[in-house]
N, C-alpha and C positions, 0 to 999 in steps of 0.2 A: 833966169833959169835956163841955163844952156843945155840941160839934158832933155828938156821937153821940146821935141821938134815934130809937130803934127804932120809935116810934109815929108818926113823921112820914112822910107819903107823899112829900114833897119830898126827904127824906133818902134814902129807898129809890130814888127816881127818879135821884138823883145817883149813888148807888152802882151802880145798874144801868148808867148811861151810862159811868161809869168802868170797870167790869168789861168791858163790851162793847168799849171802846177798847183795854184791855190785852189782851183775848183776841184781838182782830183783829191785834194786833202779834205776839203770841206763838205763835199756832197756825200750823202749816205748811199750805200750800194743798193738798198732796198727801200721800199716805201713809195710815196708819191713822186719823189724826185729820182726814182730808179732809172727811168729812160734817159733823163738828162745826164745822169752819172755814166751810163753806158756810152752816150755820145762823147762825153769828155774823155772817156777811156779810149775811144777810137781816135780822137784827136791827139792824145798823148802817145799813141803807138801801141795801144792795148797792153800796157804794162811793161814795155821794153825799157822805159826810163822812169826814174823815181820822181815824185813831185818836187823834191828839193833840187834835183838835177835840172828840171825844167825852169824853176825859179832862178837858179844861178845862171843858166843859159840866157834867160831874158835879161837879167841885170848885166851880164857880160856883153850882150849885143848892144845894149843902150850905151854902156861905157865905151865900148870899142868904137862905135860910131862917132862919139864925141871926140875921142882921142885922134882918130884918123882925120876928122875935120880940122881939129886944131893943128895937126901936123902939116896938112896941106897949106894952111894959112901962115904957118911959121910961128904961131904963138905957142908959148910953153906954159 
């Protein structure tokens, strides 16, 4: 599993972006999880980006990290 690199900062940034996008889709705006929903909105930029954009950004970061690593090693 070459995409999972727990020591890579880019991998963690991609996972964080994906989880923020998923949480902003899944969490309700009101109710007992309202405070958590507001915190996720702050992390997402308070509505400046869509949840789908955050998820694609996360996947892109993870894929880009892998591609750059393979490019430096010379493997294709």
